[in-house]
C-alpha positions as CSV (number, residue, x, y, z in Angstrom):
1,M,27.5,1.2,3.0
2,P,24.2,1.5,5.1
3,A,20.8,0.6,3.3
4,K,20.0,2.9,0.6
5,T,17.3,5.6,0.4
6,G,15.0,6.0,-2.1
7,A,16.9,8.7,-3.7
8,E,19.8,6.6,-4.1
9,Y,17.9,4.2,-5.5
10,I,16.9,5.9,-8.3
11,E,20.3,7.4,-8.9
12,R,21.7,4.1,-9.2
13,L,18.7,2.8,-12.1
14,K,20.1,6.3,-13.5
15,N,23.6,5.2,-13.9
16,A,23.2,1.8,-14.4
17,N,22.1,2.5,-18.9
18,N,19.8,-0.8,-18.2
19,N,19.4,-2.5,-21.5
20,I,15.6,-2.2,-21.6
21,Y,12.9,-2.7,-24.0
22,I,9.6,-1.5,-24.6
23,H,7.0,-1.0,-26.8
24,G,9.2,-1.2,-29.1
25,E,11.8,0.5,-28.6
26,R,15.1,0.9,-26.2
27,V,14.3,2.9,-23.6
28,D,17.0,5.5,-22.7
29,D,16.2,6.4,-19.0
30,P,13.4,4.4,-16.8
31,T,13.5,6.9,-14.0
32,T,11.7,9.0,-16.6
33,H,9.9,6.6,-19.2
34,P,6.2,6.4,-18.5
35,A,5.8,2.8,-18.2
36,F,8.5,2.6,-15.7
37,K,8.9,6.0,-13.7
38,N,5.9,5.2,-11.4
39,V,6.8,2.2,-10.3
40,I,9.9,3.5,-9.8
41,Q,8.6,5.7,-7.9
42,S,7.0,3.2,-5.6
43,M,10.1,1.0,-4.6
44,A,12.3,4.7,-4.0
45,K,9.4,4.6,-1.3
46,L,10.1,0.9,0.3
47,Y,13.4,2.6,0.7
48,D,12.9,5.6,2.1
49,K,10.0,3.9,4.8
50,Q,14.0,1.9,6.2
51,Y,14.6,5.3,7.3
52,E,11.1,6.0,8.3
53,K,10.9,3.6,10.8
54,P,14.5,2.5,11.4
55,E,13.5,0.5,14.3
56,K,11.5,-1.9,12.9
57,M,13.2,-1.8,9.0
58,L,17.2,-1.4,9.6
59,Y,19.7,-3.5,12.3
60,T,23.0,-3.3,12.5
61,S,25.5,-5.5,10.2
62,P,27.6,-7.9,11.8
63,Q,30.5,-7.4,9.1
64,T,30.6,-3.8,9.0
65,G,28.2,-2.6,12.1
66,D,26.3,0.1,9.5
67,K,22.5,-0.1,9.4
68,V,21.2,-2.0,6.7
69,G,17.9,-3.5,5.9
70,M,15.9,-5.8,8.2
71,T,14.6,-8.1,5.3
72,F,18.2,-9.3,4.9
73,Y,18.1,-10.0,7.9
74,R,19.1,-13.6,9.1
75,P,17.1,-14.9,11.8
76,E,18.2,-16.6,15.0
77,S,15.2,-17.0,17.4
78,I,11.3,-17.1,16.6
79,E,11.3,-13.0,17.8
80,D,14.4,-12.5,15.4
81,L,11.7,-14.0,12.8
82,I,8.7,-12.0,13.5
83,K,10.7,-8.9,13.4
84,R,11.8,-9.9,9.8
85,R,8.3,-10.7,9.0
86,E,7.0,-7.3,10.5
87,A,9.2,-5.3,8.2
88,I,8.1,-7.4,5.2
89,Q,4.6,-6.2,6.3
90,E,5.5,-2.6,6.4
91,W,6.8,-2.9,2.8
92,A,3.9,-4.5,1.8
93,R,1.2,-2.4,3.0
94,L,2.4,1.0,1.0
95,S,1.3,-1.5,-1.8
96,G,-1.8,-3.0,-0.6
97,G,0.2,-6.4,-1.0
98,M,0.0,-5.6,-4.8
99,M,3.9,-5.6,-5.6
100,G,4.5,-9.3,-5.4
101,R,8.4,-8.9,-6.5
102,S,9.7,-6.3,-3.9
103,P,13.2,-6.5,-2.8
104,D,12.6,-8.7,0.7
105,Y,11.5,-11.7,-1.4
106,L,14.9,-12.4,-3.3
107,N,16.7,-11.0,0.4
108,A,15.4,-13.4,1.7
109,E,16.8,-16.3,-1.2
110,V,19.9,-14.8,-0.8
111,M,20.2,-14.6,2.7
112,A,19.4,-18.6,2.5
113,M,21.6,-19.6,-0.2
114,G,24.5,-17.4,1.5
115,V,24.2,-18.9,4.6
116,A,23.3,-23.0,3.8
117,N,26.0,-22.9,1.0
118,D,27.8,-25.9,1.4
119,L,25.2,-27.6,-1.0
120,F,27.3,-25.8,-4.0
121,A,30.5,-26.8,-2.6
122,E,29.7,-30.6,-4.1
123,A,31.0,-28.9,-7.5
124,D,33.7,-27.2,-6.0
125,P,34.4,-25.4,-2.6
126,M,34.6,-22.0,-4.5
127,F,30.7,-21.9,-5.4
128,A,30.1,-22.1,-1.5
129,E,32.2,-19.1,-0.6
130,N,30.8,-17.5,-4.2
131,A,27.4,-17.6,-2.6
132,K,28.9,-16.4,1.1
133,N,30.3,-13.6,-0.2
134,Y,27.4,-12.5,-2.3
135,Y,24.2,-12.7,1.1
136,D,27.6,-10.1,2.2
137,Y,28.0,-7.9,-0.7
138,A,24.3,-7.9,-1.4
139,R,23.3,-7.2,2.3
140,E,26.2,-4.4,3.1
141,N,25.3,-2.5,-0.8
142,D,21.6,-3.4,-0.1
143,I,21.1,-4.7,-3.8
144,S,18.0,-5.0,-5.3
145,L,17.3,-7.9,-7.5
146,T,15.5,-9.7,-10.1
147,H,15.5,-13.1,-11.2
148,T,14.7,-15.6,-13.8
149,L,13.9,-19.2,-13.6
150,I,11.5,-20.5,-16.4
151,H,12.9,-21.5,-19.9
152,P,11.3,-20.4,-23.1
153,Q,7.4,-22.6,-23.3
154,V,8.7,-24.0,-26.6
155,N,7.6,-27.7,-26.9
156,R,6.4,-29.0,-22.5
157,E,6.6,-32.3,-24.0
158,K,10.1,-32.3,-24.5
159,A,13.1,-32.0,-22.0
160,Q,15.1,-28.5,-22.8
161,H,17.9,-30.9,-24.7
162,E,15.7,-32.5,-26.8
163,Q,13.9,-29.3,-28.3
164,K,13.9,-28.7,-32.3
165,D,16.0,-26.0,-30.9
166,A,18.0,-26.8,-28.3
167,N,19.9,-23.5,-27.9
168,V,17.0,-21.2,-27.4
169,A,16.8,-21.6,-23.7
170,L,19.4,-20.0,-21.0
171,H,22.9,-22.7,-21.6
172,L,26.4,-23.1,-20.9
173,V,28.3,-21.9,-23.8
174,E,32.1,-22.4,-22.4
175,E,34.0,-22.5,-19.4
176,R,36.7,-19.9,-19.5
177,S,39.9,-19.4,-17.0
178,D,38.0,-16.3,-15.4
179,G,34.5,-17.0,-16.3
180,I,31.8,-18.7,-18.3
181,I,30.2,-17.3,-21.0
182,V,25.8,-18.1,-21.7
183,D,23.7,-17.6,-23.6
184,G,20.1,-17.6,-24.5
185,A,16.7,-16.7,-23.5
186,R,14.8,-17.2,-19.8
187,L,11.1,-15.9,-18.6
188,L,9.8,-14.6,-16.6
189,A,11.6,-11.4,-14.9
190,T,9.4,-9.7,-12.6
191,Q,10.6,-5.8,-12.2
192,G,13.3,-6.9,-15.2
193,G,15.4,-3.8,-15.6
194,I,14.5,-1.9,-12.9
195,T,16.5,-3.3,-10.2
196,D,20.4,-3.6,-9.8
197,E,21.5,-7.0,-10.6
198,I,19.6,-10.1,-11.8
199,L,19.9,-14.0,-10.0
200,V,19.4,-16.8,-12.4
201,F,17.9,-19.8,-10.5
202,P,16.3,-23.2,-12.2
203,S,12.5,-24.1,-11.9
204,T,12.3,-26.8,-10.1
205,V,9.2,-27.6,-10.4
206,K,10.2,-30.1,-12.7
207,K,13.5,-31.6,-12.2
208,A,16.4,-31.6,-14.7
209,G,18.3,-34.6,-15.3
210,E,22.0,-35.2,-16.9
211,L,21.3,-34.3,-20.1
212,D,19.8,-30.6,-18.9
213,D,22.8,-30.0,-17.4
214,P,23.8,-27.2,-19.6
215,Y,20.6,-26.0,-18.6
216,S,21.5,-26.1,-15.1
217,L,23.0,-22.6,-14.2
218,A,22.5,-20.0,-10.9
219,F,24.5,-17.1,-11.0
220,V,24.3,-13.5,-10.4
221,V,25.3,-10.1,-12.8
222,P,24.5,-6.6,-13.1
223,N,21.4,-5.6,-15.2
224,N,23.8,-3.3,-17.0
225,T,26.4,-6.2,-17.7
226,D,27.0,-6.5,-21.7
227,G,24.4,-8.6,-23.3
228,L,21.7,-8.3,-21.3
229,K,19.0,-7.5,-22.8
230,F,15.2,-6.7,-21.4
231,I,12.3,-7.3,-23.3
232,S,9.5,-5.8,-21.4
233,R,5.8,-6.9,-22.1
234,E,2.9,-3.9,-22.5
235,S,2.6,-1.6,-19.8
236,F,-0.6,-1.8,-17.5
237,D,0.8,2.0,-16.6
238,Y,-1.8,3.8,-19.1
239,G,-0.3,7.2,-17.9
240,R,-3.7,7.8,-16.3
241,N,-4.1,10.0,-12.5
242,E,-4.1,7.9,-9.4
243,W,-7.3,8.3,-8.9
244,D,-8.6,7.2,-12.2
245,H,-6.0,4.0,-11.5
246,P,-4.8,4.0,-8.1
247,L,-3.2,1.1,-9.0
248,S,-1.8,0.6,-11.4
249,S,-0.8,4.2,-11.6
250,R,1.6,3.6,-9.1
251,F,2.5,-0.3,-8.4
252,E,2.8,-1.5,-12.1
253,E,5.8,-4.0,-11.8
254,G,6.3,-5.2,-15.3
255,D,7.6,-8.4,-16.1
256,A,10.4,-9.0,-19.0
257,I,11.4,-11.9,-21.2
258,V,15.7,-12.1,-20.7
259,Y,18.1,-12.9,-23.3
260,F,21.7,-13.2,-22.5
261,D,23.2,-13.0,-26.1
262,H,26.7,-14.2,-25.4
263,V,27.2,-13.0,-22.0
264,F,30.1,-13.2,-19.7
265,V,29.8,-14.4,-16.0
266,P,32.8,-14.2,-13.9
267,W,33.4,-17.4,-11.5
268,E,33.2,-15.3,-8.7
269,K,29.4,-14.3,-9.2
270,V,28.4,-18.3,-10.4
271,F,26.8,-20.7,-7.7
272,V,26.1,-23.8,-9.9
273,C,27.9,-24.6,-13.0
274,G,26.1,-27.4,-15.5
275,N,25.0,-29.8,-12.3
276,S,21.8,-30.5,-12.9
277,S,21.6,-32.6,-9.1
278,I,22.7,-29.9,-7.4
279,C,20.1,-27.2,-9.0
280,N,17.3,-29.7,-8.2
281,R,17.9,-29.2,-4.5
282,T,18.9,-25.8,-4.5
283,F,15.3,-24.7,-2.7
284,Q,14.8,-27.0,-0.4
285,E,18.3,-28.3,0.7
286,T,19.4,-24.9,1.4
287,N,15.9,-24.3,2.7
288,A,15.7,-21.0,0.5
289,V,11.7,-21.7,-0.7
290,V,10.9,-21.5,3.2
291,H,12.3,-18.7,3.8
292,M,11.0,-17.3,0.6
293,S,7.6,-18.7,1.3
294,H,7.7,-16.9,4.8
295,Q,7.8,-13.4,2.9
296,V,5.2,-14.3,0.6
297,V,2.4,-15.5,3.1
298,A,3.3,-12.1,5.1
299,K,2.6,-10.4,2.0
300,N,-0.3,-12.0,1.3
301,I,-1.8,-11.4,4.6
302,V,-1.9,-8.0,4.3
303,K,-3.3,-8.3,0.1
304,T,-6.0,-10.2,1.9
305,E,-6.5,-7.7,4.8
306,F,-7.0,-5.0,1.5
307,V,-9.1,-6.4,-0.8
308,L,-11.4,-7.7,2.3
309,G,-11.1,-3.7,3.2
310,V,-12.4,-3.1,-0.6
311,I,-15.1,-5.7,-0.3
312,L,-16.5,-4.1,3.3
313,S,-16.1,-1.1,1.8
314,V,-17.8,-1.6,-0.9
315,M,-21.2,-3.4,0.4
316,E,-21.2,-0.6,3.4
317,A,-21.2,2.4,1.0
318,I,-24.2,1.2,-1.0
319,G,-26.1,-0.5,1.7
320,I,-25.8,-4.1,1.2
321,D,-24.1,-5.0,3.6
322,K,-27.1,-6.6,5.7
323,F,-27.9,-9.0,2.9
324,Q,-27.6,-12.2,4.4
325,H,-25.3,-13.8,0.7
326,V,-23.4,-10.9,0.8
327,M,-22.8,-11.5,4.3
328,D,-21.6,-15.0,3.4
329,K,-19.9,-13.5,0.4
330,G,-17.8,-11.5,3.2
331,T,-17.3,-14.4,5.8
332,E,-15.8,-16.1,3.4
333,V,-12.7,-14.0,2.5
334,M,-12.3,-13.4,6.4
335,L,-12.2,-17.1,6.7
336,I,-9.4,-16.7,3.9
337,L,-7.9,-14.4,6.2
338,E,-7.7,-16.3,9.1
339,N,-6.2,-19.4,7.6
340,M,-3.8,-17.4,6.2
341,K,-3.2,-15.6,9.8
342,S,-3.2,-19.3,11.0
343,H,-0.6,-20.5,8.7
344,L,1.8,-17.9,9.5
345,F,1.8,-18.7,13.4
346,K,1.9,-22.3,13.2
347,A,5.2,-21.5,10.6
348,E,7.0,-18.9,13.0
349,H,5.2,-20.4,16.4
350,N,7.1,-23.8,15.0
351,A,10.2,-22.6,14.1
352,K,13.5,-24.7,14.6
353,L,17.1,-23.8,14.6
354,D,18.3,-25.8,11.2
355,R,21.7,-26.6,11.2
356,W,23.7,-23.7,9.8
357,G,21.8,-21.8,13.2
358,T,19.2,-20.1,11.3
359,M,15.8,-20.1,13.0
360,T,13.1,-21.7,10.3
361,P,10.1,-21.7,9.8
362,D,7.7,-25.1,9.6
363,F,7.7,-25.3,6.3
364,E,4.2,-27.8,6.5
365,A,2.1,-25.1,7.6
366,L,3.8,-22.4,5.0
367,N,3.8,-25.1,1.8
368,A,-0.1,-25.9,2.9
369,A,-0.6,-21.6,2.4
370,R,1.3,-21.0,-0.7
371,N,-0.9,-24.4,-2.1
372,W,-3.5,-23.1,-0.9
373,Y,-3.6,-19.1,-1.3
374,P,-3.0,-19.4,-5.7
375,R,-6.7,-21.6,-5.1
376,V,-8.3,-18.5,-3.3
377,Y,-6.9,-15.3,-4.3
378,P,-9.1,-15.6,-7.8
379,R,-12.3,-16.4,-5.6
380,M,-11.4,-13.1,-3.8
381,T,-11.1,-10.8,-6.8
382,E,-14.5,-12.9,-8.2
383,I,-16.6,-11.8,-4.8
384,L,-15.5,-8.1,-5.3
385,R,-16.8,-8.3,-8.4
386,I,-19.7,-9.8,-8.0
387,L,-20.7,-8.0,-5.3
388,G,-19.4,-4.8,-7.3
389,A,-22.1,-5.6,-10.2
390,S,-23.1,-3.0,-12.4
391,G,-21.2,-0.2,-10.4
392,M,-18.0,-1.5,-11.5
393,M,-19.0,-0.2,-14.7
394,G,-20.8,2.9,-14.1
395,I,-17.5,4.5,-13.5
396,P,-17.0,8.1,-14.6
397,T,-13.2,9.7,-14.4
398,E,-12.1,12.1,-12.2
399,A,-12.0,14.5,-15.4
400,D,-15.9,14.1,-15.6
401,F,-16.7,15.4,-11.7
402,H,-14.4,18.5,-12.6
403,H,-16.9,19.4,-15.6
404,E,-18.9,22.2,-14.9
405,E,-21.9,21.0,-16.5
406,I,-21.9,17.2,-15.7
407,G,-19.7,17.0,-12.3
408,P,-22.5,18.1,-10.8
409,L,-25.0,15.9,-12.5
410,I,-22.9,12.6,-11.8
411,D,-22.1,13.4,-8.1
412,R,-25.7,13.2,-7.7
413,A,-26.7,10.6,-9.6
414,L,-23.6,7.9,-8.2
415,Q,-24.0,9.4,-4.8
416,S,-24.6,5.6,-2.3
417,K,-26.2,5.7,0.9
418,N,-23.3,7.5,2.8
419,L,-20.8,8.5,0.3
420,H,-21.1,11.5,-2.2
421,G,-20.8,10.1,-5.8
422,Y,-17.0,11.7,-6.2
423,D,-15.8,9.2,-2.7
424,R,-18.4,6.7,-4.4
425,V,-16.8,6.6,-7.6
426,K,-13.7,6.8,-6.1
427,L,-13.6,3.5,-4.0
428,F,-15.0,2.0,-7.2
429,R,-12.3,2.4,-9.3
430,L,-10.1,1.1,-6.9
431,A,-11.8,-2.1,-6.6
432,W,-12.0,-2.0,-10.2
433,D,-8.4,-1.9,-10.7
434,V,-8.1,-4.6,-8.1
435,T,-10.6,-7.0,-10.0
436,M,-11.2,-6.0,-14.1
437,S,-8.5,-3.7,-15.1
438,A,-5.1,-5.5,-16.9
439,F,-3.1,-4.8,-13.7
440,G,-6.2,-6.5,-11.5
441,N,-6.6,-9.4,-14.3
442,R,-2.3,-9.4,-14.4
443,Q,-2.7,-10.0,-10.1
444,T,-4.9,-12.8,-10.2
445,H,-3.1,-14.8,-12.8
446,Y,0.0,-13.7,-11.2
447,E,-1.2,-15.0,-7.9
448,Y,-2.4,-18.4,-9.7
449,Y,1.3,-19.4,-10.9
450,F,3.2,-17.1,-8.4
451,F,5.5,-20.7,-7.2
452,G,5.1,-22.2,-10.6
453,D,1.8,-24.7,-12.5
454,P,-0.6,-25.0,-8.9
455,V,-1.9,-28.5,-10.7
456,K,2.2,-29.7,-10.7
457,M,2.5,-27.6,-7.0
458,G,-0.3,-29.9,-5.9
459,M,1.2,-33.2,-7.4
460,T,4.3,-32.3,-5.5
461,Y,2.5,-31.4,-2.3
462,F,0.3,-34.6,-2.7
463,D,3.4,-36.6,-3.2
464,Q,5.5,-35.3,-0.3
465,F,2.3,-35.8,1.9
466,D,3.0,-38.0,4.7
467,K,0.0,-40.2,4.3
468,E,0.7,-43.6,6.1
469,P,-0.3,-41.9,9.6
470,M,-3.9,-41.2,8.2
471,K,-4.2,-44.8,6.3
472,N,-3.0,-46.5,9.8
473,Y,-5.0,-44.9,11.8
474,V,-8.0,-45.8,9.6
475,E,-7.0,-49.3,8.9
476,D,-6.7,-49.4,13.2
477,F,-10.0,-48.9,13.6
478,L,-11.7,-50.8,10.8
479,K,-9.7,-53.7,12.7
480,N,-11.8,-53.1,15.6
481,I,-15.0,-53.4,14.3
482,K,-16.6,-56.7,15.6
483,P,-18.5,-58.8,12.9
484,S,-22.3,-58.9,13.9
485,K,-22.0,-62.7,12.5
486,T,-19.4,-63.7,10.0
487,D,-15.8,-62.3,9.7
488,L,-16.5,-61.8,5.8
489,S,-13.0,-60.8,5.3
490,R,-12.4,-65.0,5.7
491,V,-14.7,-66.5,3.3
């Protein structure tokens, strides 16, 4: 079947009856529930965009001839890679890059896993075939995915098998002739419950050992599978209008604890079963981490453009754009943007075909970008908050402007250099929702931990960096320095 529309996405969610809990209640229909209905409408717009710009967002399936989503595309040339990235950025622009888990993130992962599937065959050829078949299935049915890969934070000093309650984390309970039974909790599924299916993968920031084999799993199941529960955090969509909450009223993705209560997974949906070695190598050896990072860097460029646009608009609105220290802060964000663009350009134009024939970006550039962005995004929002100053607090609601008595007063009182009070406050409410609202603070926290603990990621980056050429350069440089009198190194 061809790529789905927004209406089809909504209808699937209505019919799925996913087991979602929020605010102490079970959700009967997420498409009408206050915590989910607005982000579901935003997700629907992503799918509708595929038909509004089919030349950018769709391509012909090699399997069926149907038009399918470009974000599932397997690139075979640099031009293909750029074509897929342009589709990614079309989606990102709808939210200003504020939807970090839009479907393209996992579409890239499923593509990589499905093509570079022979790693899974180490345990059983069936698992490699499963990965290949799932890519075809997800692409042809335009499956939307959430995912979970983090164990509960019980005692971080210990491995999973050493925990006091070793069964709290998702683990293998039983292997049967028709599939496996799994039980336990996983964190933290963004868009949990508002997608078609959930992909379970291990976190590889901390490698698992053989004693953690029962926790080393990779599989996919529909979100309405018996025993599967999504326990959503408090919603940051407070039911306010778009004027008052321009981002949180539309793009609040939500995050959920996922509980697998003795869930059955058929063998055809299993990719890894009780094998820590394969789990540890999955993202790297299938190049999934490369293609996912490509999506993330492309999205973060759009996000940086959006935040920079808000910063520049605030500067101009209140007439601070000619002050030296203000211009310097604007320059700081401009440099972040251009650095991100440079990383992406290098990644795409240094791309090479991998051994499966997939054009794969240069991971050195993407790895640097994905390690750097969590460190600079908080600075970007800090700059916006500093420049907005007290104006970030003096922001009435739209209803105040429509009040017969006080409306004209605040429109006059809150005017700016080039905007009426109404339009100035509208801008500042956007700046507030980027930085200081619950939604904005979640964005900053989310970007900081996007790929895991930035410190652990930095340690991994440091360990894997090829240091020898730089050290050898300095060693050779020192060898060429001639002693003035006595070579002290020989004394």
